[in-house]
C-alpha positions, 0 to 999 in steps of 0.5 A: 500500500502506498504511504506518504513519501517517495514511493513511486516515480516515473523516472526512478525506482525508490527505496519502497519499491526495492523493498517490495521486490525484496519482500516478494510484495509485487502486488503493491506496484501500481502497474500492469502485468509483468510478462506477456506469454505467447503459446503454441502456433505454427512455425514452419514446417509444423505446429509447436507447443513452445511458450515464449515469455516477453518481460515488459520491464526490459522487453527481452524474450526467453523461453521459460521451459514450461510449454504446452503439453501438446503441440497446437495452433489457431488457439485462443487465450484468456487470463484471470489474475492468477492464471492464463488459459490456452483454449482449443486449437488444432493439433497435428490431427484435428481440432481439439477442446483442451484448456491448458493452464499457466500458473503465473506464480511459478509458470507451471503448465497443466491441463486441469481437465475441464475443457470446451464441450466442442472441439474447435479452433480459430476462436477468440476470448475476452474476460473480466476478473471472474469469468472468461468468455470464449466465442466463435471458432470452427470445426471443419468446414462446414461447422462455424460456431456462434457459441460463447462458452463461459470459464468460471475462474473460481472453479474452472468449470465451463458452461454456456450462458445461453447468449451467443454471438449474433453470427457464427464465425471463425478467425475473429479477434476479441478485446475487453473493457471493464464493462463489455467484451467485443468480438470483431471481424472474422469469417462466416464460412462465406464472407469475411465480415466487419461486424463487432459484437458486444457482450455485456458482462453485467447480464451476459446479453449479446448485441451488435451495437452497429459500430463495426470495423471500417473494413472487413477483416479476419485473422486480426488480433487485439490489445487494449489500454484502459480506454481503447482497444486496438485491432491490429493486422489481419486479412482483408483479403490480403495481409494488412498492417492497419490498426483499428481503434475502438473507444470503450466509452463511445464505442466509436471505431476509427483508424488512428493512422499509425499502423504496424510497420509490416503487413501480417495476419494471424498474429498474437498480442499482449499488453502492459499498462503502457504498451501493446505488443503485436508478435509473429504472424503470417508469413512466419515472422518473429517480429514484435512491434510495440504500440505506445498507448500514450501516443499511439505510435508504433515501433520495433523495439528490436527484441523479437520472438526467438523463432518465427511463429503465427497462429499462436495465442497470448496472455498477459500476467505474471507475479506482479499481475494487476489488471490495469483497467480500473486502477483506482486513483482518487476517492471523492466524498460529497455531502455532509451533516454538521451544524448546517447541510452543505455540498462540499466535495473532498478528493482523497489521493490514494497514492499520497494519502492526502485530502483536498477540497475541490470546487465541484458541488452536488445539486444542493447542500445535502446529506444522506446521499447515495453514490455509484460510479463507473470508470468515467463518472460518479453519480450522487443521488437523493439526500435530505430528501431529494430525487435529483441525480448529480453526475460528477465527471472524473476527467475534469472534476465538474458536477452537473445534473444527470439526464434523469432523476430518481422516481421519488425523493429518497435518502440514506439508500443503499448503493451498488454498481456493476459494470453497466448499471448503478443500483439505489436501494431502500430508504425510509419505509422503502424496499424499492431498487432503482436502476441507473443505466450508465451508457444512457443515464436512463432510470428504471425500476427493474421490479426486483426489490429488497425483501424488507424496508431498510436504509442506513446500511452498507453495500459492496460489489464485486463483478458478479454480485452486489451485497447489502449489509446491515441497516435500519428499519423505519420507523421501528428502531430495529437494526439488521445484521442480515445480508441481501445479495443482488445477482447482476446477471439476473437482477434477482435478490436473495439471502446468501444465508450468511449474515454479518457477525453484528447488527449495525446501522450507519455502517460502511463497507470497503473491499477488493475482488476477494473480500468485502469488509463491513465496519463501524456503525451503531445499533440500539436500544441500548445504544451501542457504537461499533468498532467491529469489522466483519469480512465477507468472502466473495468466493463462497459468501461466508462471513467471519470476524476480520483479523482486526477491528477499528482502533476506535468507534466510527459511525456515520462515516465514509468508506473508500476502496483503493486497489490495495486498501480500504479507508474508513473515513471521518464520521460523526465526532471523529476525523481519523481515517483508518486504512485497512490493508487488504493484504493482511487486514491490519489497520493504520491511522492515516492523514485525515480531513482536519476537522472532527465534523468535516465529513459525516453522513456522506456519499463517496465514489472512486475514480478508476482510470 
């Protein structure tokens, strides 16, 4: 976790970074993957099983010596935070359905035994942190597939969610944003196509948004930065050097004008947080060409694959793997209740653990707000009470009214968000869930509500589910320990069966991809202020007491989650901020907002780059 002082610099490595390397604490580096792995392929005159490793720190290429168990080409690859998976392809005799796993921690390669239901090659894959989605491919001809198979990273099981590509095709390319997977181009058995098909990760629906590649293309590959996906090379109907860019926010597709130095198809690509690397390709080259995400310039670093290769697959990962998409830079806190209501906004910098006041204001001086966010905007809703939704633009830190508001006035709601939607739930004498669609800012009632009226609780989300914990029943003075889970794919609400270890209202939650932590608050009667923290394990929904509790009571406070720690902020009569380190669950006091009444009954959002 970054602390105040010299920890990270653009041109130098500081003592704290060396310490992290010495201690094997790679997760504290705020960077992308450490290595790119290129597996399999077709060097002349036959297929191979070699895995080549590109070290992103110095761009050297080596063969770590642990290869695929069998030779294969025309395969796909997808990765979780811990493993890379090489999927399907063609062995010397026929198409195969094998899934081979590369362990990023030790580079051991194995076949876990859970494979595709169909043998196929020339397929493509996208992923979020919980699932990989393997789409398209062929076995033949004449068999071309539209099927999307889902790989659950938690247990490595395969299933078909039932929503497939709109067109059966092979030789397509795929890329992921934090909200969607995009499958582009390919060959449908008759024609090469330009179609881009979108998979919505929040509900696994598939559609064609109508924004396609500028030209028909197959045998392309893709890499991505935080904001853009880049489809490079391909066949249209001869090898091309074109790079096509999709803007993840607007879904517009363009040609940035800086292309690969040489035309080629059937190449593979990996990415660090700063660069994309296109490697190999037909006709049998070993070239690696580098795309600089900041300037979109393309160059040849001069360090290439050890042998020519094409029809390979590639993943990014490694010991310090952290997915660059969604890296959290700032937390924003707004609205408070003190001697008077106000709309002050504070920014908390996770890298320096310092706070500052910024000019942006919510719609009116208020408290008891709720807030949700995506990678581009935060949305503050309701308050004191109100039905207004205010949109906060992370790019320039300005606030304006959203296109639409809540159906009714409300305050102290619960708030959850998936990649595509924000959900405002409950409130005084209210169990309703209101859904905000991020792409259009439309507001609707999905019709699936909490099973009881509650407010003043805490909420936390991972990629698949949102959890409401604790809270208060209005008007009776009763406090909850129960947890309700919202399934983002179906928008159904259920009780996972494991509740918080204590009852509390005016509570907050923080979390990472593995755990959620509910902390602080109070209940009555008799009035009991809380310093408790309980941990929700996202993998199995079990709840237990955290290794440590807050050093002192905290209620009507805030909760901010960075990539490495959660911050329980300010609160009534308490200005101290406690940081919960996700790695070991220790708690540390960090610089606060300077006033005991600075921030309480607030709402908060987090900026992800």
